[in-house]
Structure formats: C-alpha cells, structure tokens
C-alpha positions in Angstrom: -17.4 -6.5 -12.2 -13.8 -7.4 -10.7 -12.3 -4.4 -8.4 -9.5 -2.7 -9.9 -6.4 -2.2 -7.6 -4.0 0.7 -7.8 -0.1 0.2 -7.5 -0.9 2.5 -4.3 -3.5 0.1 -2.9 -1.5 -3.3 -3.2 1.6 -1.5 -1.6 -0.4 -0.5 1.6 -1.8 -4.0 1.6 1.7 -5.6 1.3 3.1 -3.1 4.1 0.7 -5.2 6.5 1.3 -8.7 4.9 -2.0 -8.9 2.7 -2.4 -9.2 -1.2 -5.2 -7.5 -3.2 -7.7 -10.0 -4.3 -6.7 -12.4 -1.4 -9.6 -14.5 -0.1 -11.1 -13.6 3.3 -13.8 -14.2 5.6 -15.9 -12.1 7.6 -19.2 -12.4 9.8 -21.9 -9.5 9.4 -23.6 -8.3 12.6 -27.0 -9.6 11.4 -26.0 -13.4 10.8 -23.9 -15.8 12.6 -22.2 -17.7 9.6 -18.7 -16.8 7.7 -19.1 -15.1 4.7 -16.2 -15.1 2.1 -15.0 -12.3 -0.2 -11.8 -10.7 -1.6 -9.6 -7.7 -0.3 -9.5 -4.9 -2.6 -7.9 -2.1 -0.7 -7.3 0.0 2.9 -9.1 3.0 3.4 -8.0 6.2 5.2 -9.3 5.2 8.5 -7.5 1.9 8.5 -10.5 -0.5 7.4 -10.1 -3.0 4.8 -12.6 -3.0 1.7 -13.7 -6.6 0.8 -15.9 -7.5 -2.1 -18.3 -10.5 -1.2 -19.1 -12.9 -3.5 -22.2 -10.6 -4.9 -19.6 -8.0 -5.6 -21.0 -5.5 -3.0 -18.3 -3.4 -1.3 -17.9 -3.6 2.4 -15.4 -1.7 4.8 -14.6 -3.6 7.8 -12.4 -3.4 10.9 -9.2 -5.7 10.6 -10.2 -7.5 13.7 -13.4 -8.8 11.9 -11.4 -10.3 9.1 -9.5 -13.8 8.9 -7.1 -14.8 6.2 -5.9 -18.3 5.4 -2.1 -19.0 6.2 -0.2 -22.1 6.9 -0.4 -23.4 10.3 2.4 -25.4 12.6 2.0 -28.2 10.1 1.5 -26.4 7.0 -1.9 -26.8 6.7 -4.1 -23.8 6.1 -5.9 -22.2 9.1 -7.8 -19.1 9.4 -6.2 -16.6 11.6 -7.2 -13.0 12.4 -6.0 -9.9 10.1 -4.8 -8.2 13.3 -2.1 -11.1 13.8 -1.0 -11.1 10.3 -0.2 -7.2 10.5 1.7 -7.7 13.4 4.0 -10.5 12.3 4.4 -10.0 8.8 7.8 -7.9 8.5 10.9 -9.9 9.0 13.8 -7.7 10.2 17.1 -7.2 8.2 20.1 -8.7 9.1 22.4 -5.9 8.0 
C-alpha cells in the first residue's frame, strides 16, 4: 500500500529541499549494504519517515539518508540529506 501524503507534510519537506515520494537510500545498523526507500514525511523530532521496498516505515535521522542530485557534470550523485537541507534555499533578490 502506498503512503498517503498530507499537504502539511509535503510543505515541510519542500522547505528543507525534499519531495514526498522521492527515492532515498540508507544503511541499517545490522547490515552494511545500502537499502532504498521513499520519503513520506517529517516527524516532530526532525526524523524523516521512509518506507522501504517492502512497505515498512522507518523514522531515520537526516544524517543517515542520502538523496540523488545532479553533480558538477550533471550526472546524478548520492549526497547526504543534511547537505540538501542546508543548500536548498536561494535568496531573493529584492
């Protein structure tokens, strides 16, 4: 079953430079390989809710997640969510 997004959750994610349903990757503590999932919201404590490929929900700290963004040469690269949250907003000119 696909997660449902509220307008508030989508707005909070947008403010930190993420999109509801966007693919992320993370590592579980008991496993060394990367696992993929989809973002579904932000919790009150600042953790990000991710649904893995089996539909299980996990609340993970932003520093444990990576998202794909265009690199210097335009090729998608995985970068930590903490870097996206810092660099997402552009200043207004006037």
